[in-house]
C-alpha atoms as a printed R data frame, in Angstrom:
    type eleno elety resid chain resno       x       y       z
1   ATOM     1    CA   MET     A     1  -3.582 -44.150 -26.112
2   ATOM     2    CA   LYS     A     2  -1.688 -42.485 -23.288
3   ATOM     3    CA   HIS     A     3  -0.699 -38.922 -24.111
4   ATOM     4    CA   SER     A     4   2.210 -37.020 -22.605
5   ATOM     5    CA   ARG     A     5   0.767 -34.185 -20.542
6   ATOM     6    CA   SER     A     6   3.880 -32.085 -21.177
7   ATOM     7    CA   LEU     A     7   3.285 -32.153 -24.961
8   ATOM     8    CA   ALA     A     8  -0.415 -31.218 -24.910
9   ATOM     9    CA   SER     A     9  -1.206 -28.574 -27.508
10  ATOM    10    CA   GLN     A    10  -4.251 -27.180 -29.261
11  ATOM    11    CA   LYS     A    11  -3.452 -29.428 -32.193
12  ATOM    12    CA   ARG     A    12  -3.521 -32.516 -29.983
13  ATOM    13    CA   VAL     A    13  -6.726 -31.316 -28.265
14  ATOM    14    CA   ALA     A    14  -8.307 -30.905 -31.701
15  ATOM    15    CA   ALA     A    15  -7.380 -34.477 -32.679
16  ATOM    16    CA   GLU     A    16  -8.684 -35.823 -29.373
17  ATOM    17    CA   ALA     A    17 -11.989 -33.968 -29.682
18  ATOM    18    CA   GLY     A    18 -12.401 -34.620 -33.424
19  ATOM    19    CA   VAL     A    19 -12.691 -30.945 -34.350
20  ATOM    20    CA   SER     A    20 -10.587 -28.346 -36.150
21  ATOM    21    CA   GLN     A    21  -7.774 -26.499 -34.401
22  ATOM    22    CA   SER     A    22  -9.546 -23.180 -35.033
23  ATOM    23    CA   THR     A    23 -12.593 -24.494 -33.139
24  ATOM    24    CA   VAL     A    24 -10.364 -25.480 -30.230
25  ATOM    25    CA   SER     A    25  -8.803 -22.022 -30.261
26  ATOM    26    CA   LEU     A    26 -12.219 -20.360 -30.079
27  ATOM    27    CA   VAL     A    27 -13.507 -22.593 -27.281
28  ATOM    28    CA   LEU     A    28 -10.383 -22.267 -25.118
29  ATOM    29    CA   ALA     A    29 -10.429 -18.483 -25.574
30  ATOM    30    CA   GLY     A    30 -13.977 -18.416 -24.173
31  ATOM    31    CA   HIS     A    31 -15.769 -17.644 -27.434
32  ATOM    32    CA   LYS     A    32 -19.037 -19.258 -28.427
33  ATOM    33    CA   VAL     A    33 -19.184 -21.920 -31.120
34  ATOM    34    CA   ASN     A    34 -22.209 -23.271 -33.005
35  ATOM    35    CA   SER     A    35 -22.613 -26.403 -30.888
36  ATOM    36    CA   GLU     A    36 -22.577 -26.633 -27.110
37  ATOM    37    CA   GLU     A    37 -21.797 -30.318 -27.504
38  ATOM    38    CA   THR     A    38 -18.665 -29.409 -29.477
39  ATOM    39    CA   ALA     A    39 -17.589 -26.993 -26.773
40  ATOM    40    CA   ARG     A    40 -18.042 -29.676 -24.124
41  ATOM    41    CA   ARG     A    41 -15.991 -32.181 -26.155
42  ATOM    42    CA   VAL     A    42 -13.179 -29.668 -26.535
43  ATOM    43    CA   MET     A    43 -13.095 -28.839 -22.819
44  ATOM    44    CA   ALA     A    44 -13.211 -32.527 -21.883
45  ATOM    45    CA   ALA     A    45 -10.340 -33.321 -24.250
46  ATOM    46    CA   ALA     A    46  -8.288 -30.418 -22.879
47  ATOM    47    CA   GLU     A    47  -8.878 -31.664 -19.364
48  ATOM    48    CA   ARG     A    48  -7.873 -35.245 -20.213
49  ATOM    49    CA   LEU     A    49  -4.689 -34.112 -21.929
50  ATOM    50    CA   GLY     A    50  -3.744 -31.646 -19.199
51  ATOM    51    CA   TYR     A    51  -3.702 -28.782 -21.688
52  ATOM    52    CA   ARG     A    52  -2.403 -25.455 -20.358
53  ATOM    53    CA   PRO     A    53  -2.653 -22.285 -22.461
54  ATOM    54    CA   ASN     A    54   0.551 -20.582 -23.604
55  ATOM    55    CA   LEU     A    55   0.069 -17.161 -22.056
56  ATOM    56    CA   LEU     A    56   3.127 -15.770 -23.814
57  ATOM    57    CA   VAL     A    57   1.513 -16.500 -27.163
58  ATOM    58    CA   ARG     A    58  -1.795 -15.135 -25.944
59  ATOM    59    CA   GLY     A    59  -0.010 -11.969 -24.839
60  ATOM    60    CA   ILE     A    60   1.397 -11.486 -28.332
61  ATOM    61    CA   GLN     A    61  -2.045 -12.013 -29.825
62  ATOM    62    CA   THR     A    62  -3.947  -9.719 -27.439
63  ATOM    63    CA   GLY     A    63  -1.304  -7.177 -26.481
64  ATOM    64    CA   LYS     A    64  -1.930  -8.026 -22.810
65  ATOM    65    CA   THR     A    65   0.571 -10.085 -20.825
66  ATOM    66    CA   GLY     A    66  -1.663 -10.688 -17.815
67  ATOM    67    CA   THR     A    67   1.009  -9.270 -15.515
68  ATOM    68    CA   VAL     A    68   1.078  -6.240 -13.219
69  ATOM    69    CA   GLY     A    69   4.259  -4.747 -11.833
70  ATOM    70    CA   ILE     A    70   4.287  -3.911  -8.127
71  ATOM    71    CA   LEU     A    71   7.123  -1.670  -6.992
72  ATOM    72    CA   MET     A    72   6.627  -2.041  -3.277
73  ATOM    73    CA   HIS     A    73   8.729  -3.114  -0.314
74  ATOM    74    CA   PRO     A    74   7.043  -5.522   2.175
75  ATOM    75    CA   PHE     A    75   9.168  -4.185   5.006
76  ATOM    76    CA   GLN     A    76   6.478  -4.041   7.670
77  ATOM    77    CA   PHE     A    77   2.987  -5.199   8.508
78  ATOM    78    CA   TYR     A    78   1.042  -2.442   6.738
79  ATOM    79    CA   TRP     A    79   2.697  -2.984   3.371
80  ATOM    80    CA   GLY     A    80   2.517  -6.744   3.789
81  ATOM    81    CA   GLU     A    81  -1.261  -6.426   4.146
82  ATOM    82    CA   VAL     A    82  -1.441  -4.115   1.132
83  ATOM    83    CA   LEU     A    83   0.470  -6.687  -0.900
84  ATOM    84    CA   CYS     A    84  -1.901  -9.449   0.222
85  ATOM    85    CA   GLY     A    85  -4.858  -7.435  -1.037
86  ATOM    86    CA   ILE     A    86  -3.152  -6.780  -4.372
87  ATOM    87    CA   HIS     A    87  -2.163 -10.432  -4.712
88  ATOM    88    CA   ASP     A    88  -5.645 -11.779  -4.000
89  ATOM    89    CA   ILE     A    89  -7.364  -9.604  -6.600
90  ATOM    90    CA   LEU     A    90  -4.755 -10.150  -9.305
91  ATOM    91    CA   THR     A    91  -4.631 -13.925  -8.901
92  ATOM    92    CA   GLU     A    92  -8.426 -14.093  -8.748
93  ATOM    93    CA   LYS     A    93  -8.444 -12.394 -12.154
94  ATOM    94    CA   ASN     A    94  -5.781 -14.795 -13.487
95  ATOM    95    CA   CYS     A    95  -3.216 -12.004 -13.514
96  ATOM    96    CA   LEU     A    96   0.361 -12.499 -12.343
97  ATOM    97    CA   PRO     A    97   1.844  -9.968  -9.873
98  ATOM    98    CA   ILE     A    98   5.533  -9.181 -10.364
99  ATOM    99    CA   THR     A    99   6.875  -7.594  -7.184
100 ATOM   100    CA   LEU     A   100  10.176  -5.697  -7.052
101 ATOM   101    CA   TRP     A   101  11.825  -3.252  -4.671
102 ATOM   102    CA   THR     A   102  15.142  -1.465  -4.476
103 ATOM   103    CA   ALA     A   103  16.302  -1.594  -0.875
104 ATOM   104    CA   HIS     A   104  16.389  -4.101   1.960
105 ATOM   105    CA   TRP     A   105  15.954  -3.149   5.601
106 ATOM   106    CA   GLY     A   106  16.671  -5.420   8.504
107 ATOM   107    CA   THR     A   107  19.348  -6.675  10.867
108 ATOM   108    CA   THR     A   108  20.366  -9.789   8.942
109 ATOM   109    CA   PRO     A   109  22.900  -9.686   6.085
110 ATOM   110    CA   ARG     A   110  21.118  -8.912   2.846
111 ATOM   111    CA   ASN     A   111  21.851  -7.885  -0.692
112 ATOM   112    CA   ARG     A   112  21.366  -4.164  -0.244
113 ATOM   113    CA   PHE     A   113  21.141  -1.732  -3.115
114 ATOM   114    CA   GLY     A   114  19.971   1.828  -3.125
115 ATOM   115    CA   PRO     A   115  17.666   4.250  -4.944
116 ATOM   116    CA   GLY     A   116  20.045   4.444  -7.900
117 ATOM   117    CA   GLU     A   117  18.816   1.004  -8.926
118 ATOM   118    CA   ALA     A   118  15.172   2.062  -9.062
119 ATOM   119    CA   LEU     A   119  15.183   2.983 -12.752
120 ATOM   120    CA   GLY     A   120  16.627  -0.430 -13.542
121 ATOM   121    CA   GLN     A   121  13.753  -2.058 -11.682
122 ATOM   122    CA   ILE     A   122  11.269   0.011 -13.648
123 ATOM   123    CA   HIS     A   123  12.902  -1.112 -16.874
124 ATOM   124    CA   GLN     A   124  12.609  -4.755 -15.792
125 ATOM   125    CA   LEU     A   125   8.848  -4.343 -15.652
126 ATOM   126    CA   VAL     A   126   8.564  -2.256 -18.810
127 ATOM   127    CA   ASP     A   127  10.691  -4.739 -20.746
128 ATOM   128    CA   ARG     A   128   8.304  -7.524 -19.718
129 ATOM   129    CA   ARG     A   129   5.365  -5.524 -21.054
130 ATOM   130    CA   VAL     A   130   3.382  -5.479 -17.834
131 ATOM   131    CA   ASP     A   131  -0.209  -4.299 -18.212
132 ATOM   132    CA   GLY     A   132   0.075  -1.783 -15.379
133 ATOM   133    CA   VAL     A   133   2.070  -0.749 -12.343
134 ATOM   134    CA   ILE     A   134   1.235  -0.194  -8.664
135 ATOM   135    CA   LEU     A   135   3.650   2.017  -6.738
136 ATOM   136    CA   TRP     A   136   4.321   2.656  -3.057
137 ATOM   137    CA   PRO     A   137   5.357   6.210  -2.012
138 ATOM   138    CA   PRO     A   138   9.136   6.177  -2.754
139 ATOM   139    CA   PHE     A   139   8.472   4.805  -6.229
140 ATOM   140    CA   ALA     A   140   5.603   7.217  -6.725
141 ATOM   141    CA   GLN     A   141   8.053  10.048  -6.097
142 ATOM   142    CA   LEU     A   142  10.496   8.462  -8.521
143 ATOM   143    CA   TYR     A   143   7.674   8.284 -11.052
144 ATOM   144    CA   GLN     A   144   7.686  12.065 -11.205
145 ATOM   145    CA   GLU     A   145  11.332  11.962 -12.287
146 ATOM   146    CA   HIS     A   146  10.807   9.209 -14.860
147 ATOM   147    CA   LEU     A   147   7.281   9.925 -16.063
148 ATOM   148    CA   HIS     A   148   8.140   9.115 -19.660
149 ATOM   149    CA   GLU     A   149   9.018   5.532 -18.721
150 ATOM   150    CA   PHE     A   150   5.311   4.914 -18.151
151 ATOM   151    CA   SER     A   151   3.380   7.568 -20.047
152 ATOM   152    CA   SER     A   152   5.207   6.980 -23.335
153 ATOM   153    CA   ARG     A   153   3.890   3.416 -23.240
154 ATOM   154    CA   ASN     A   154   0.362   4.300 -22.030
155 ATOM   155    CA   LEU     A   155   1.030   2.190 -18.971
156 ATOM   156    CA   PRO     A   156  -1.651   2.523 -16.242
157 ATOM   157    CA   VAL     A   157  -0.215   3.554 -12.889
158 ATOM   158    CA   VAL     A   158  -1.846   3.383  -9.458
159 ATOM   159    CA   THR     A   159  -0.072   4.950  -6.495
160 ATOM   160    CA   ILE     A   160  -0.741   4.062  -2.868
161 ATOM   161    CA   ASP     A   161  -0.425   6.615  -0.047
162 ATOM   162    CA   HIS     A   162   1.266   9.235  -2.241
163 ATOM   163    CA   ALA     A   163  -0.895  11.184  -4.651
164 ATOM   164    CA   LEU     A   164   0.812  12.548  -7.740
165 ATOM   165    CA   PRO     A   165  -0.064  15.953  -9.205
166 ATOM   166    CA   GLU     A   166  -3.031  15.917 -11.573
167 ATOM   167    CA   GLN     A   167  -0.927  16.367 -14.702
168 ATOM   168    CA   PHE     A   168   0.491  12.868 -14.252
169 ATOM   169    CA   ASN     A   169  -2.996  11.371 -14.616
170 ATOM   170    CA   ALA     A   170  -2.201   8.533 -12.208
171 ATOM   171    CA   ASP     A   171  -4.843   6.803 -10.109
172 ATOM   172    CA   TYR     A   172  -4.481   6.929  -6.328
173 ATOM   173    CA   VAL     A   173  -5.725   4.808  -3.439
174 ATOM   174    CA   GLY     A   174  -5.068   5.600   0.210
175 ATOM   175    CA   SER     A   175  -6.549   6.274   3.619
176 ATOM   176    CA   ASP     A   176  -8.640   9.228   4.705
177 ATOM   177    CA   GLU     A   177  -5.626  10.907   6.307
178 ATOM   178    CA   ALA     A   178  -7.457  14.124   7.175
179 ATOM   179    CA   SER     A   179 -10.184  12.292   9.048
180 ATOM   180    CA   GLY     A   180  -7.576  10.305  10.963
181 ATOM   181    CA   GLY     A   181  -5.651  13.414  11.984
182 ATOM   182    CA   ARG     A   182  -8.813  15.065  13.263
183 ATOM   183    CA   MET     A   183  -9.845  11.941  15.190
184 ATOM   184    CA   VAL     A   184  -6.540  11.945  17.047
185 ATOM   185    CA   ALA     A   185  -6.786  15.638  17.910
186 ATOM   186    CA   GLU     A   186 -10.345  15.290  19.198
187 ATOM   187    CA   HIS     A   187  -9.488  12.194  21.215
188 ATOM   188    CA   LEU     A   188  -6.542  13.813  22.994
189 ATOM   189    CA   TYR     A   189  -8.357  17.090  23.577
190 ATOM   190    CA   GLY     A   190 -11.323  15.196  24.990
191 ATOM   191    CA   LEU     A   191  -8.989  13.576  27.516
192 ATOM   192    CA   GLY     A   192  -7.985  17.013  28.745
193 ATOM   193    CA   HIS     A   193  -4.645  17.379  26.960
194 ATOM   194    CA   ARG     A   194  -3.730  20.926  25.976
195 ATOM   195    CA   ARG     A   195   0.028  20.716  25.354
196 ATOM   196    CA   MET     A   196   0.360  18.334  22.448
197 ATOM   197    CA   GLY     A   197   3.139  17.244  20.141
198 ATOM   198    CA   HIS     A   198   3.439  15.624  16.748
199 ATOM   199    CA   LEU     A   199   6.429  13.533  15.730
200 ATOM   200    CA   ALA     A   200   5.967  14.024  11.995
201 ATOM   201    CA   ALA     A   201   7.238  11.840   9.183
202 ATOM   202    CA   PRO     A   202   9.395  13.467   6.481
203 ATOM   203    CA   GLY     A   203   7.169  15.684   4.365
204 ATOM   204    CA   GLY     A   204   8.031  14.241   0.968
205 ATOM   205    CA   THR     A   205   4.894  12.113   0.760
206 ATOM   206    CA   THR     A   206   1.288  13.231   0.712
207 ATOM   207    CA   TRP     A   207   0.247  10.802   3.476
208 ATOM   208    CA   ALA     A   208   2.674  12.471   5.897
209 ATOM   209    CA   ARG     A   209   1.711  15.993   4.841
210 ATOM   210    CA   ASP     A   210  -2.041  15.364   4.938
211 ATOM   211    CA   ARG     A   211  -1.878  13.604   8.299
212 ATOM   212    CA   ARG     A   212   0.153  16.459   9.804
213 ATOM   213    CA   LYS     A   213  -1.934  19.237   8.251
214 ATOM   214    CA   ALA     A   214  -5.230  17.847   9.516
215 ATOM   215    CA   PHE     A   215  -3.861  17.416  13.039
216 ATOM   216    CA   GLU     A   216  -2.380  20.923  13.095
217 ATOM   217    CA   GLU     A   217  -5.560  22.529  11.789
218 ATOM   218    CA   ALA     A   218  -7.727  20.691  14.309
219 ATOM   219    CA   ILE     A   219  -5.509  21.674  17.250
220 ATOM   220    CA   ALA     A   220  -5.449  25.305  16.078
221 ATOM   221    CA   LYS     A   221  -9.244  25.469  16.505
222 ATOM   222    CA   MET     A   222  -9.215  24.067  20.047
223 ATOM   223    CA   LYS     A   223  -9.406  26.516  22.934
224 ATOM   224    CA   GLY     A   224  -6.250  26.620  25.057
225 ATOM   225    CA   ALA     A   225  -4.419  23.981  23.004
226 ATOM   226    CA   SER     A   226  -0.822  24.313  21.849
227 ATOM   227    CA   LEU     A   227   1.192  22.130  19.529
228 ATOM   228    CA   THR     A   228   4.878  21.315  19.049
229 ATOM   229    CA   VAL     A   229   5.797  19.676  15.744
230 ATOM   230    CA   LEU     A   230   9.170  18.119  15.005
231 ATOM   231    CA   GLU     A   231   9.862  16.310  11.736
232 ATOM   232    CA   ALA     A   232  11.919  13.130  11.705
233 ATOM   233    CA   PRO     A   233  14.746  12.895   9.164
234 ATOM   234    CA   PRO     A   234  14.378  10.798   6.005
235 ATOM   235    CA   GLY     A   235  14.981   7.070   6.421
236 ATOM   236    CA   MET     A   236  13.748   4.494   8.876
237 ATOM   237    CA   PRO     A   237  11.449   5.789  11.671
238 ATOM   238    CA   LYS     A   238  14.033   4.936  14.344
239 ATOM   239    CA   LEU     A   239  16.037   7.911  13.058
240 ATOM   240    CA   GLY     A   240  13.414  10.155  14.680
241 ATOM   241    CA   ILE     A   241  14.684   9.328  18.179
242 ATOM   242    CA   GLU     A   242  16.481  12.693  18.551
243 ATOM   243    CA   GLN     A   243  13.308  14.608  17.709
244 ATOM   244    CA   ALA     A   244  11.357  12.499  20.205
245 ATOM   245    CA   ARG     A   245  13.937  13.161  22.915
246 ATOM   246    CA   GLN     A   246  13.897  16.868  22.159
247 ATOM   247    CA   MET     A   247  10.115  17.007  22.330
248 ATOM   248    CA   LEU     A   248  10.094  15.334  25.748
249 ATOM   249    CA   SER     A   249  12.726  17.636  27.237
250 ATOM   250    CA   GLY     A   250  11.921  20.599  29.448
251 ATOM   251    CA   PRO     A   251   9.167  21.443  31.923
252 ATOM   252    CA   GLU     A   252   6.672  22.456  29.217
253 ATOM   253    CA   ARG     A   253   6.917  19.190  27.325
254 ATOM   254    CA   PRO     A   254   3.734  17.874  25.665
255 ATOM   255    CA   THR     A   255   1.458  15.710  27.755
256 ATOM   256    CA   ALA     A   256   0.375  13.846  24.615
257 ATOM   257    CA   ILE     A   257   2.151  13.005  21.359
258 ATOM   258    CA   PHE     A   258   0.668  11.985  18.048
259 ATOM   259    CA   ALA     A   259   3.242   9.893  16.198
260 ATOM   260    CA   ALA     A   260   3.037   9.875  12.409
261 ATOM   261    CA   SER     A   261   2.851   6.065  12.384
262 ATOM   262    CA   ASP     A   262   2.986   3.126  14.763
263 ATOM   263    CA   LEU     A   263   6.691   2.777  13.983
264 ATOM   264    CA   TYR     A   264   7.237   6.368  15.087
265 ATOM   265    CA   ALA     A   265   5.158   5.624  18.189
266 ATOM   266    CA   LYS     A   266   7.700   2.940  19.106
267 ATOM   267    CA   VAL     A   267  10.355   5.652  18.915
268 ATOM   268    CA   VAL     A   268   8.323   7.863  21.280
269 ATOM   269    CA   TYR     A   269   7.938   4.942  23.708
270 ATOM   270    CA   HIS     A   270  11.710   4.497  23.701
271 ATOM   271    CA   ALA     A   271  12.377   8.199  24.331
272 ATOM   272    CA   ALA     A   272   9.785   8.272  27.121
273 ATOM   273    CA   MET     A   273  11.393   5.258  28.801
274 ATOM   274    CA   GLU     A   274  14.801   6.958  28.669
275 ATOM   275    CA   LYS     A   275  13.367   9.969  30.489
276 ATOM   276    CA   GLY     A   276  11.487   7.934  33.064
277 ATOM   277    CA   LEU     A   277   8.056   8.928  31.775
278 ATOM   278    CA   ARG     A   278   5.176   6.505  32.199
279 ATOM   279    CA   ILE     A   279   2.617   5.875  29.461
280 ATOM   280    CA   PRO     A   280  -0.169   6.958  29.805
281 ATOM   281    CA   GLU     A   281   0.255   8.363  33.355
282 ATOM   282    CA   ASP     A   282   2.830  10.979  32.317
283 ATOM   283    CA   LEU     A   283   2.460  10.909  28.549
284 ATOM   284    CA   SER     A   284  -0.298   9.802  26.179
285 ATOM   285    CA   VAL     A   285   0.782   8.426  22.804
286 ATOM   286    CA   VAL     A   286  -1.210   7.796  19.622
287 ATOM   287    CA   GLY     A   287   0.065   6.115  16.455
288 ATOM   288    CA   PHE     A   288  -1.333   5.615  12.965
289 ATOM   289    CA   SER     A   289  -1.714   2.368  10.972
290 ATOM   290    CA   ASP     A   290  -2.709  -0.274  13.562
291 ATOM   291    CA   ASP     A   291   0.234  -2.545  12.763
292 ATOM   292    CA   ASP     A   292   0.284  -6.074  14.119
293 ATOM   293    CA   PHE     A   293   2.578  -5.108  16.998
294 ATOM   294    CA   ALA     A   294   0.443  -2.159  18.189
295 ATOM   295    CA   GLU     A   295  -1.761  -4.251  20.472
296 ATOM   296    CA   GLU     A   296   1.314  -6.001  21.903
297 ATOM   297    CA   MET     A   297   3.175  -2.839  22.915
298 ATOM   298    CA   MET     A   298   3.430  -2.049  26.606
299 ATOM   299    CA   PRO     A   299   0.976  -0.492  27.079
300 ATOM   300    CA   PRO     A   300  -1.090  -1.403  23.994
301 ATOM   301    CA   LEU     A   301  -1.036   1.488  21.534
302 ATOM   302    CA   THR     A   302  -3.990   3.721  20.732
303 ATOM   303    CA   THR     A   303  -3.857   4.179  16.970
304 ATOM   304    CA   VAL     A   304  -5.760   4.908  13.777
305 ATOM   305    CA   HIS     A   305  -6.633   1.750  11.873
306 ATOM   306    CA   GLN     A   306  -5.931   1.848   8.141
307 ATOM   307    CA   PRO     A   307  -7.684  -0.711   5.927
308 ATOM   308    CA   ALA     A   308  -4.421  -1.915   4.362
309 ATOM   309    CA   TYR     A   309  -5.778  -5.103   2.796
310 ATOM   310    CA   GLU     A   310  -8.739  -3.271   1.262
311 ATOM   311    CA   ILE     A   311  -6.413  -0.551  -0.061
312 ATOM   312    CA   GLY     A   312  -4.358  -3.210  -1.835
313 ATOM   313    CA   LYS     A   313  -7.460  -4.839  -3.286
314 ATOM   314    CA   ARG     A   314  -8.811  -1.545  -4.573
315 ATOM   315    CA   ALA     A   315  -5.481  -0.594  -6.151
316 ATOM   316    CA   ALA     A   316  -5.418  -3.914  -8.010
317 ATOM   317    CA   GLU     A   317  -9.026  -3.504  -9.163
318 ATOM   318    CA   ILE     A   318  -8.301  -0.046 -10.526
319 ATOM   319    CA   VAL     A   319  -5.115  -0.988 -12.399
320 ATOM   320    CA   LEU     A   320  -6.914  -3.916 -14.061
321 ATOM   321    CA   ALA     A   321  -9.936  -1.796 -14.945
322 ATOM   322    CA   ARG     A   322  -7.727   0.948 -16.360
323 ATOM   323    CA   SER     A   323  -5.701  -1.568 -18.362
324 ATOM   324    CA   GLY     A   324  -8.870  -3.195 -19.683
325 ATOM   325    CA   GLY     A   325 -10.370   0.119 -20.783
326 ATOM   326    CA   LYS     A   326 -13.161   0.052 -18.208
327 ATOM   327    CA   ILE     A   327 -11.808   3.230 -16.595
328 ATOM   328    CA   LYS     A   328 -10.898   6.134 -18.851
329 ATOM   329    CA   GLY     A   329 -10.079   9.780 -18.470
330 ATOM   330    CA   LYS     A   330  -8.553  11.548 -15.497
331 ATOM   331    CA   GLY     A   331  -6.847   9.701 -12.690
332 ATOM   332    CA   ARG     A   332  -9.066   8.672  -9.802
333 ATOM   333    CA   HIS     A   333  -8.407   9.661  -6.188
334 ATOM   334    CA   GLU     A   334  -9.958   7.258  -3.684
335 ATOM   335    CA   GLU     A   335  -9.639   7.446   0.103
336 ATOM   336    CA   LEU     A   336 -10.839   4.591   2.276
337 ATOM   337    CA   PRO     A   337 -12.256   5.328   5.758
338 ATOM   338    CA   VAL     A   338 -10.158   4.944   8.891
339 ATOM   339    CA   GLU     A   339 -11.076   4.178  12.498
340 ATOM   340    CA   LEU     A   340  -9.633   5.277  15.838
341 ATOM   341    CA   VAL     A   341  -8.741   2.248  17.978
342 ATOM   342    CA   VAL     A   342  -8.471   3.303  21.626
343 ATOM   343    CA   ARG     A   343  -6.182   1.186  23.815
344 ATOM   344    CA   LYS     A   344  -4.136   1.783  26.948
345 ATOM   345    CA   SER     A   345  -1.555   4.327  25.717
346 ATOM   346    CA   THR     A   346  -3.880   7.313  26.143
347 ATOM   347    CA   GLY     A   347  -5.513   8.550  29.307
348 ATOM   348    CA   GLN     A   348  -7.009  11.530  31.077
349 ATOM   349    CA   ILE     A   349  -4.634  14.403  31.761
350 ATOM   350    CA   ARG     A   350  -3.499  14.516  35.374
351 ATOM   351    CA   ASN     A   351  -4.165  17.756  37.286
352 ATOM   352    CA   PRO     A   352  -5.443  19.721  34.294
353 ATOM   353    CA   LYS     A   353  -5.077  23.492  34.431
354 ATOM   354    CA   PRO     A   354  -8.325  25.492  34.418
355 ATOM   355    CA   GLU     A   355  -9.069  27.154  31.095
């Protein structure tokens, strides 16, 4: 008899295997039954009939939907890699990622909508009873405004690159920002630079604040070193062009600039080109992230490598473990190690002044 694969059900599997429907239910759910031979017959029948479990029904039975909400925008290489890490862990664990974001960036016509839609996106995930949520920094900040949307439902939350205050009891995964900031300071100082600058990202996120703080504190301890810090306005990094131009104006301009990210480093390159400054002969530049374009910049960009893919994987592991009850108690704070990648955008200071 030829069965229709589209109509396969546990009842049909039971008839095919010659067992009760309750036995089929136990075997397909991964539970042990009295006879291994019975279990093999059930699995063989399910395979022949093309049986697929109804996960919606299973979700009602277990209270777990096997879905995780990801409020994250894949707008550049770093976040694309983070998403790949999240995706690989979730799908490996037979969990479905549901990815949403609230704003589009780019030059092509797109359906753009702003931060006011963010709560609606949160509700889309809550209404689908996701088992947990992973947030990128803008959504992590929004979480503070709409805490009840998650906490009232005991919904596990993992934030990436923006740590929430302890009272929110959210898990966090990010890079070792402090170590990265110190690496940059030591690298530039070791090349002889004493007048340094930092094109900082807006201070609303902990990654930007921690990166800046570590760099400032390291420079403050270095003999003869001075530091100029200008903060870019909120929005896309290209909006920091005025701060970059300002930093490179005047005879006492920095001889080296630490840009808050590789995208901000591109802004510094542009400002330097406008002013006729050569990199690294007249100006050394360091970024942070090690995006895919960093090695292709002219000259290739010295930067701090963040383990984006591993960060995504770890965030997914934590949200699943928290949802499954394997992690309990206070929110975890995990920082993955970073690495300084030296390329051609940094060089020895020319004609250094004696200290």
